Structures are given as structure tokens and as C-alpha cells.
C-alpha positions as protocol buffer text, in pm:
chain_id: "A"
residue {
  index: 1
  type: MET
  ca { x: 0 y: 0 z: 0 }
}
residue {
  index: 2
  type: ASP
  ca { x: 287 y: 237 z: 77 }
}
residue {
  index: 3
  type: ARG
  ca { x: 447 y: 196 z: -266 }
}
residue {
  index: 4
  type: VAL
  ca { x: 118 y: 231 z: -450 }
}
residue {
  index: 5
  type: SER
  ca { x: 43 y: 549 z: -256 }
}
residue {
  index: 6
  type: LEU
  ca { x: 388 y: 689 z: -328 }
}
residue {
  index: 7
  type: VAL
  ca { x: 352 y: 618 z: -701 }
}
residue {
  index: 8
  type: LEU
  ca { x: 12 y: 791 z: -708 }
}
residue {
  index: 9
  type: VAL
  ca { x: 147 y: 1091 z: -520 }
}
residue {
  index: 10
  type: ILE
  ca { x: 440 y: 1116 z: -761 }
}
residue {
  index: 11
  type: LEU
  ca { x: 202 y: 1102 z: -1058 }
}
residue {
  index: 12
  type: GLY
  ca { x: -8 y: 1372 z: -897 }
}
residue {
  index: 13
  type: ALA
  ca { x: 301 y: 1585 z: -843 }
}
residue {
  index: 14
  type: LEU
  ca { x: 401 y: 1541 z: -1207 }
}
residue {
  index: 15
  type: ASN
  ca { x: 52 y: 1651 z: -1312 }
}
residue {
  index: 16
  type: TRP
  ca { x: 85 y: 1962 z: -1095 }
}
residue {
  index: 17
  type: ALA
  ca { x: 426 y: 2031 z: -1251 }
}
residue {
  index: 18
  type: CYS
  ca { x: 267 y: 2013 z: -1596 }
}
residue {
  index: 19
  type: ILE
  ca { x: -6 y: 2253 z: -1484 }
}
residue {
  index: 20
  type: GLY
  ca { x: 245 y: 2498 z: -1337 }
}
residue {
  index: 21
  type: LEU
  ca { x: 497 y: 2489 z: -1618 }
}
residue {
  index: 22
  type: PHE
  ca { x: 282 y: 2440 z: -1927 }
}
residue {
  index: 23
  type: SER
  ca { x: -79 y: 2508 z: -1819 }
}
residue {
  index: 24
  type: PHE
  ca { x: -151 y: 2151 z: -1928 }
}
residue {
  index: 25
  type: ASN
  ca { x: -361 y: 1923 z: -1707 }
}
residue {
  index: 26
  type: LEU
  ca { x: -283 y: 1564 z: -1801 }
}
residue {
  index: 27
  type: VAL
  ca { x: -573 y: 1415 z: -1602 }
}
residue {
  index: 28
  type: ASP
  ca { x: -828 y: 1644 z: -1766 }
}
residue {
  index: 29
  type: TYR
  ca { x: -673 y: 1582 z: -2107 }
}
residue {
  index: 30
  type: THR
  ca { x: -679 y: 1205 z: -2062 }
}
residue {
  index: 31
  type: PHE
  ca { x: -1013 y: 1155 z: -1886 }
}
residue {
  index: 32
  type: GLY
  ca { x: -1203 y: 1475 z: -1969 }
}
residue {
  index: 33
  type: ALA
  ca { x: -1237 y: 1792 z: -1768 }
}
residue {
  index: 34
  type: GLY
  ca { x: -1496 y: 1768 z: -1492 }
}
residue {
  index: 35
  type: THR
  ca { x: -1602 y: 1413 z: -1571 }
}
residue {
  index: 36
  type: ALA
  ca { x: -1683 y: 1161 z: -1301 }
}
residue {
  index: 37
  type: LEU
  ca { x: -1375 y: 959 z: -1393 }
}
residue {
  index: 38
  type: SER
  ca { x: -1140 y: 1256 z: -1356 }
}
residue {
  index: 39
  type: ARG
  ca { x: -1295 y: 1335 z: -1016 }
}
residue {
  index: 40
  type: ILE
  ca { x: -1236 y: 975 z: -909 }
}
residue {
  index: 41
  type: ILE
  ca { x: -872 y: 1000 z: -1020 }
}
residue {
  index: 42
  type: TYR
  ca { x: -825 y: 1321 z: -820 }
}
residue {
  index: 43
  type: THR
  ca { x: -991 y: 1162 z: -516 }
}
residue {
  index: 44
  type: VAL
  ca { x: -773 y: 850 z: -530 }
}
residue {
  index: 45
  type: ILE
  ca { x: -458 y: 1061 z: -560 }
}
residue {
  index: 46
  type: GLY
  ca { x: -574 y: 1277 z: -269 }
}
residue {
  index: 47
  type: ILE
  ca { x: -635 y: 970 z: -52 }
}
residue {
  index: 48
  type: ALA
  ca { x: -290 y: 842 z: -146 }
}
residue {
  index: 49
  type: GLY
  ca { x: -146 y: 1175 z: -33 }
}
residue {
  index: 50
  type: ILE
  ca { x: -321 y: 1145 z: 302 }
}
residue {
  index: 51
  type: TRP
  ca { x: -185 y: 791 z: 335 }
}
residue {
  index: 52
  type: CYS
  ca { x: 167 y: 917 z: 265 }
}
residue {
  index: 53
  type: VAL
  ca { x: 138 y: 1163 z: 554 }
}
residue {
  index: 54
  type: SER
  ca { x: 138 y: 859 z: 782 }
}
residue {
  index: 55
  type: LEU
  ca { x: 483 y: 769 z: 646 }
}
residue {
  index: 56
  type: LEU
  ca { x: 622 y: 1078 z: 818 }
}
residue {
  index: 57
  type: PHE
  ca { x: 518 y: 956 z: 1161 }
}
residue {
  index: 58
  type: ARG
  ca { x: 619 y: 591 z: 1142 }
}
residue {
  index: 59
  type: ASP
  ca { x: 910 y: 455 z: 1342 }
}
residue {
  index: 60
  type: ARG
  ca { x: 1179 y: 383 z: 1084 }
}
residue {
  index: 61
  type: ARG
  ca { x: 1377 y: 150 z: 1309 }
}
residue {
  index: 62
  type: SER
  ca { x: 1094 y: -98 z: 1350 }
}
residue {
  index: 63
  type: HIS
  ca { x: 1033 y: -92 z: 974 }
}
residue {
  index: 64
  type: ILE
  ca { x: 1399 y: -166 z: 899 }
}
residue {
  index: 65
  type: GLU
  ca { x: 1399 y: -454 z: 1147 }
}
residue {
  index: 66
  type: ASP
  ca { x: 1098 y: -605 z: 966 }
}
residue {
  index: 67
  type: LEU
  ca { x: 1296 y: -626 z: 644 }
}
């Protein structure tokens, strides 16, 4: 779940970079602006971002020991 969330957050960040640099929204271009599917994509990426916040507060030592 952590890796999937990180990949989604990275894709979301790349979309924001495209918006900021080129005024080009890849999600809207691919799935249509304001469609239900594009809203679902934005929601899933937002949930992934919230999940990634939990990565900041995890104890790294216990995670390394699990490996």
C-alpha cells in the first residue's frame, strides 16, 4: 500500500508540474475535464497523499527490522 500510494502521489506531483509549467492538465486531457472519472482519479490521488502523511510519523527503526 505504501508503494502504490507513493507512485500515485508522484504522478499527482508530475501533473501539478505540468499545470504549473505548461498550463496543461494531463488528467483532464486524458479523462475529460470535470467528468466523473477525472474526479475519481483526483480523489484516489488525494487519498494516497493522506496515506503518505502517515509515512512521516512511522518509526523507521521498527520498519527496517521487519525487512
